[in-house]
N, C-alpha and C positions, 0 to 999 in steps of 0.2 A: 686141343692143339689146333692150329689153323690149317685148313684144308689144304693150302698151297706149300706147307712144309711136309715134304715127303721124306722119310727117314728109312734107311735101309737097316734092317736088324742086326744089331753089333753081335749078337750071338753067334751069326754066321761066321765071324771073324773077318779080319781085314785082308784082302786079297793081296796086298803089298807085303803082308807079314808083320805089320808094325803094332805098336800097343793099341789096345781096343778104344781107350780113351782119345788118342789121336784120331782114330777114324770117325768117332762121333764129333769131336772138335772141328774137323775137315767139313763134315756134312753142315753143321749149323754155320760155320763161316761162309761156305759157299752159298748157303740161302741168305745170309746178310749181303754178301757182295752181289747176288742177283737181284736184290731188292724184294724178296719174298718176306723179309722181316724188316719193317720200316724203322728208322730211328725213333726211340721213345717207346716202342711197342713192347709189350710184356712177353717174356719167354713161357713156354709150358712149364709146370712144376716139374720138380725132379722126379717125382713119382709118375707123371705123365711119360716123361723121358724113358723112365724104366719100362713102362708098359709097352710103349711103341718100338723100342729097340731091343727089349730083352736084356739089356745091360744091367750089370750089378749097380747098386748105389753108388759104391765107391768110385766105379768107372764114369759115372754120370757126373760126379762132383769134379773128378780131375779133369774132364773136358771143360767143365764150366770155369774152373779155377784157371785153365790155361787161356780161355777166351778172355777172362778178366784181366789176366797179366798182360795181355796183348792190346787191351783197351777197346775190345769189340763189343763187351757187355759190362755192365755193373749190377751191384746189388742194392736194393733198398731194404733198410732194416724190416724185418718182419713183414715184407711185402713180396719178395721175390727178385727175379733176374730180368733186366731190361736190355733193350739194344741201345748202346751209348750213341747219343747225338754227334754231329760233326764237330770236330774240334775247332776251336778258334785259333787264328795264327797270331802269334806273338813276335814282334820285331824288336829285339833288345837293342839295336842300334838307333831307334826312333825314341824321342821323348813324347809319349802319348800316352795319356792315362788309360785305365782299364774302361771307363765308360766311353771314352771316345773310339777306341779301337774295336771293341766290340759292337758298338753302334754302327761303326762304318762297315762291317761285314753283314749287317742286315739282321743282326741279333739283338736281343732285349737284355741289357745288363741292369743289374739292381744291386745296391750297396745298403748294407745294414749294420749299422754301428752296434758292436756288442759291449764294449766298454771303453771310457776315456777317462784317464786319471793322469795325476802327477807321481812319479815314481823316482826313487833314487838310482843313478847310473851304476849299473854294474862295471867291474874293471874294464871288461871288454869292450862294453858299449862307450864307457867313458874315453877309452883309447880312440874309438873311432870319431868321436866328437871333439876330441882335443880338449877335454875337461877333466876335472878331478873326479875320482869315483865318489859317488854319494851326491852328486850334483842332481837337483831335481830336473827331469825331463819329461814332456808329454809322451805317454804311452797309450796308443789306440789299437784296439782290436776291431777288426771288422771281417763280416761275412760277405762274400759276393757271389752273385748267381747270374746264370745265363739261361734265359728262356725259362725261367721258374725253377732251375736246377742249382742248387749250391754246388760251386765248383772250386772255391778257395777260400780259405781264412788267412788273414794277414795281421801281423804285428808291426805297427808303424812307430818310430820314435822320431821326434821332432824337438829341437831346441826352443824353450820358451822365449829365449833372449832375441830370437830372429822372428817369433810368430807370437806375440803376447795375446793372452785371451783367445787363443785358437779353440779352446774347449767350449766357447760359447757360441760356437757356429754349430750348424748342423753339418754332421760329416757323412751323411747318408748320400753322398753323391761324389763329386770330383774334388779331392783335396789338392791336385794340382791347380785347379781354377781357383781355389780359395787362396792358396799361398802366392799365386802369381798376381790375382786381382786385388785381395786385401793387404798383402804385404809387400807386393812388388819383388817377389823373390822368383828370379829366372834361373832354371837349371841349363847348365851348359855341357855338363858331362855326367854320365851314367856309368857306374861300375857294376856290372852284372855278373854273378855267380851263380850257376845251375847245377844241381845234382839230384840224382834219383834218392827217394827216401821211402821210408815206411812212415806213415802218418801216425804222429804222436797223439796221446790221449787228448788234449784240448782240441786239436785240429780234426781229429776223428769225430769227436763229439759235436763239434759244431757243423760238420758236413753230414752227420747221419750215417757214418760207416763205422766199421769195426777197426780199433787201433791196429796197426800193422798193415792196413790197406796200402797198396802201392801209391806212391805219390812222387810229385816233382817239387823240390825246394827251389825257390827263387829268391835270391838275397840281393838286394840292390841299393847301393849308396848314391845319392843324387847329390851333385856339387854344384855351387853357385860359381860365378866367375872369379871370385877372390879365394876360392878353394874351401870355403865354409860348407859344411855338410847341411843340406836343406832337409832331407829326410834319409832315415836309414829303414828299410822295408824288407821283412821277412815274410814270404808268401808261401803257402802249404797249397799246393794245387792237387786236384784228382789228376791222376796221370793221363787219363784218357780224354782230358777236357782242353788240352793245351798242344799246339804244334808250333815249335820254334823254327823261325825262318830268318836266315840273313842274307841279304843281297849286296855282295861286294865286288868292286871292280878290280880286278887282278891284273897287275901290270906285267907285261910280257918280259 
């Protein structure tokens, strides 16, 4: 354990009379807030926490799970617990692609195409695009990272009728730039829905976490000036990687 992380033995109990796991949670959270544990640094093992605090294994795990739920720490499969990096700010009112707004915040964005194919539209997707069920639509699955850490996996649907031969392009970058530069498609309106979720199997696998890990689902429908759907995007984010910000002028 790092020498600048000093923990009070939990076996002595919490002076405030609260649960022991919250007493340990508060000590770790305070160390993060004071900068004693830097973003991206690895936490001591659960066994080390037990030895230094005298807490039971279940108590240590409850404290770590609480910190994970708050977005302060995260797990790497078969590696341990790490301090979460700062979240990126997402402005749903702006039409700015992932590659742009992440780079604007001084971070390094990377996009990796997992699959791209033509699939028949489900009834729900067909209704969104105003077409018949079974109509072939482009289906793209991509994983996106910030500073080398995978933070979201997305499924994007695009109508081949407005972007023919889209799959011939490299999609390991900005889809926004391809749609605007190659096909002259300009988005004038975004319909955005957000809700907390538990990461489903395919998203968890792609992000290297366990299914059921807390996440944020962002569903975006992007529309052109004539009302046509340019793209329909379902994003599964790690909940600690994104901060939503909206700046509105409010009339008196």
